[in-house]
C-alpha positions as CSV (number, residue, x, y, z in Angstrom):
1,X,125.3,104.0,113.9
2,X,121.7,105.2,113.5
3,X,119.2,102.5,112.2
4,X,117.0,103.5,109.3
5,X,113.3,103.3,109.9
6,X,111.1,101.2,107.6
7,X,109.8,104.4,106.0
8,X,113.3,105.5,105.2
9,X,114.1,102.1,103.8
10,X,111.0,102.3,101.7
11,X,112.0,105.7,100.4
12,X,115.4,104.4,99.4
13,X,113.8,101.5,97.7
14,X,111.5,103.7,95.6
15,X,114.6,105.6,94.5
16,X,116.3,102.4,93.5
17,X,113.1,101.3,91.8
18,X,113.7,104.0,89.2
19,X,117.2,102.6,88.3
20,X,116.7,99.4,86.3
21,X,119.2,98.6,83.6
22,X,117.5,99.3,80.3
23,X,117.6,97.2,77.1
24,X,118.9,98.7,73.9
25,X,115.9,97.5,71.9
26,X,112.4,98.9,71.9
27,X,110.7,95.7,72.9
28,X,108.9,94.9,76.2
29,X,107.4,91.6,77.3
30,X,103.9,91.4,78.9
31,X,102.8,88.2,80.5
32,X,99.1,87.9,81.1
33,X,98.7,85.1,83.5
34,X,94.9,84.7,83.2
35,X,95.3,84.3,79.4
36,X,98.5,82.2,79.6
37,X,100.0,84.6,77.0
38,X,103.4,86.2,76.6
39,X,103.0,89.3,74.4
40,X,106.1,90.9,72.7
41,X,105.4,94.7,72.4
42,X,107.1,97.5,70.6
43,X,106.2,101.0,71.6
44,X,103.1,99.5,73.5
45,X,101.8,97.6,70.4
46,X,101.7,93.8,70.1
47,X,104.3,92.3,67.8
48,X,104.1,88.6,68.7
49,X,102.1,86.4,71.1
50,X,103.1,83.0,72.6
51,X,101.1,80.5,74.7
52,X,102.9,79.9,78.0
53,X,102.6,77.6,81.0
54,X,103.1,79.1,84.4
55,X,103.6,78.0,88.0
56,X,101.5,75.1,89.2
57,X,100.9,76.7,92.6
58,X,97.8,78.7,91.9
59,X,96.7,82.2,90.8
60,X,98.1,84.4,93.5
61,X,101.6,85.9,93.1
62,X,104.8,84.3,94.3
63,X,105.4,85.0,98.0
64,X,108.0,82.4,99.1
65,X,110.5,79.8,97.9
66,X,108.8,76.6,96.9
67,X,105.3,77.9,96.5
68,X,105.4,77.1,92.8
69,X,103.7,80.4,92.0
70,X,104.6,82.8,89.2
71,X,105.4,86.3,90.6
72,X,103.4,89.4,89.7
73,X,105.2,92.7,88.9
74,X,107.8,94.3,86.8
75,X,111.1,92.6,86.2
76,X,114.1,92.8,83.9
77,X,116.1,90.2,82.0
78,X,119.5,89.7,83.5
79,X,120.9,86.9,81.3
80,X,120.1,84.3,78.7
81,X,121.9,80.9,79.0
82,X,121.7,77.4,77.7
83,X,120.0,74.9,80.0
84,X,120.3,71.1,79.9
85,X,116.9,70.8,81.6
86,X,115.0,73.6,79.8
87,X,116.8,74.2,76.5
88,X,117.2,78.0,77.2
89,X,116.8,79.9,80.4
90,X,116.1,83.7,80.4
91,X,116.8,84.8,84.0
92,X,114.7,87.6,85.5
93,X,115.8,89.9,88.3
94,X,113.4,88.3,90.8
95,X,112.9,89.2,93.6
96,X,112.3,92.9,92.7
97,X,112.6,95.9,95.0
98,X,108.8,95.8,95.2
99,X,108.8,92.2,96.2
100,X,111.4,93.0,98.9
101,X,109.4,96.0,100.2
102,X,106.2,93.9,100.5
103,X,108.1,91.0,102.2
104,X,109.8,93.3,104.7
105,X,106.5,94.9,105.6
106,X,105.0,91.4,106.1
107,X,108.0,90.2,108.1
108,X,108.8,87.5,105.5
109,X,112.4,88.7,105.1
110,X,114.9,90.3,107.5
111,X,116.2,93.9,107.0
112,X,119.6,92.3,106.1
113,X,117.9,90.3,103.3
114,X,116.0,93.4,102.2
115,X,119.2,95.4,102.1
116,X,121.0,92.7,100.0
117,X,118.1,92.7,97.4
118,X,118.1,96.5,97.3
119,X,121.9,96.7,96.9
120,X,121.8,94.1,94.0
121,X,119.2,96.3,92.2
122,X,121.1,99.5,92.9
123,X,124.3,98.0,91.5
124,X,122.7,96.2,88.5
125,X,123.4,92.7,89.9
126,X,121.3,89.6,90.2
127,X,119.4,89.8,93.5
128,X,120.1,87.0,96.1
129,X,118.4,83.8,95.0
130,X,118.5,82.1,98.3
131,X,116.2,84.3,100.5
132,X,112.8,83.0,101.7
133,X,111.3,84.7,98.7
134,X,113.0,82.1,96.4
135,X,114.8,82.7,93.1
136,X,115.7,81.3,89.7
137,X,112.6,82.8,88.1
138,X,112.7,83.1,84.4
139,X,111.4,82.3,81.0
140,X,112.4,78.9,79.6
141,X,111.7,76.1,77.1
142,X,110.4,72.7,78.0
143,X,113.4,70.6,77.4
144,X,113.1,67.4,75.5
145,X,109.8,67.8,73.6
146,X,108.0,64.5,73.9
147,X,104.3,64.1,72.9
148,X,103.3,63.9,76.6
149,X,105.3,67.0,77.5
150,X,103.8,69.0,74.6
151,X,100.3,67.9,75.7
152,X,100.9,68.9,79.3
153,X,102.4,72.2,78.2
154,X,99.3,73.0,76.2
155,X,96.8,72.1,78.9
156,X,98.4,72.8,82.3
157,X,100.5,75.2,84.3
158,X,103.4,72.9,85.2
159,X,106.4,75.0,86.2
160,X,107.8,75.7,89.7
161,X,107.0,79.5,89.2
162,X,108.7,80.2,85.8
163,X,107.2,81.0,82.5
164,X,107.6,78.2,79.9
165,X,107.3,78.2,76.1
166,X,108.1,75.5,73.5
167,X,111.8,75.3,72.7
168,X,111.5,76.9,69.2
169,X,109.4,79.7,70.7
170,X,111.9,80.6,73.4
171,X,114.5,80.7,70.7
172,X,112.3,83.1,68.7
173,X,111.8,85.2,71.8
174,X,115.5,85.8,72.1
175,X,115.4,87.9,68.9
176,X,113.3,90.5,70.7
177,X,115.2,90.7,74.0
178,X,118.4,92.1,75.5
179,X,119.8,92.3,79.0
180,X,117.5,94.8,80.7
181,X,114.4,94.2,78.7
182,X,111.3,94.9,80.8
183,X,109.1,91.9,81.6
184,X,105.7,92.8,83.2
185,X,103.7,90.0,84.7
186,X,100.0,90.7,85.3
187,X,97.0,88.7,86.3
């Protein structure tokens, strides 16, 4: 069996990049890391804005499991579920095909891991969450809202790479999202 070159794999990835599941609503989420803001947009116009806390690992985008950094790029919502720890958890399809391409080029993942991530995106499944890129990235609440937690949430980036809102805000956010809603994370 003939092996595919990296350029052929990249070309397949770009084709898959065009195939994300799309939400039924007209809303998109934009997360501006430098402003610690999540902006709900409809047809490119702001509808709602929330203050967020991000990963405590610094300003660069997520590169590996455990770096405590929030990724940069375009993602999609794959599920919303209750969370004992965070009230609600809105799972994103991290790592993206773009994350996998960059990691493959930099030898941070194997071709087999790359293929698993690509296949998951092609077939509309959650990408593997156990590669060296990490996983379980999403938007969530803060759990039990004590005075100290609320103060930390207002002043610091405290997550392990996720995007955090207050519990009532993450509930409000669910009114604007569906499975497939686009989430763009920028600096």
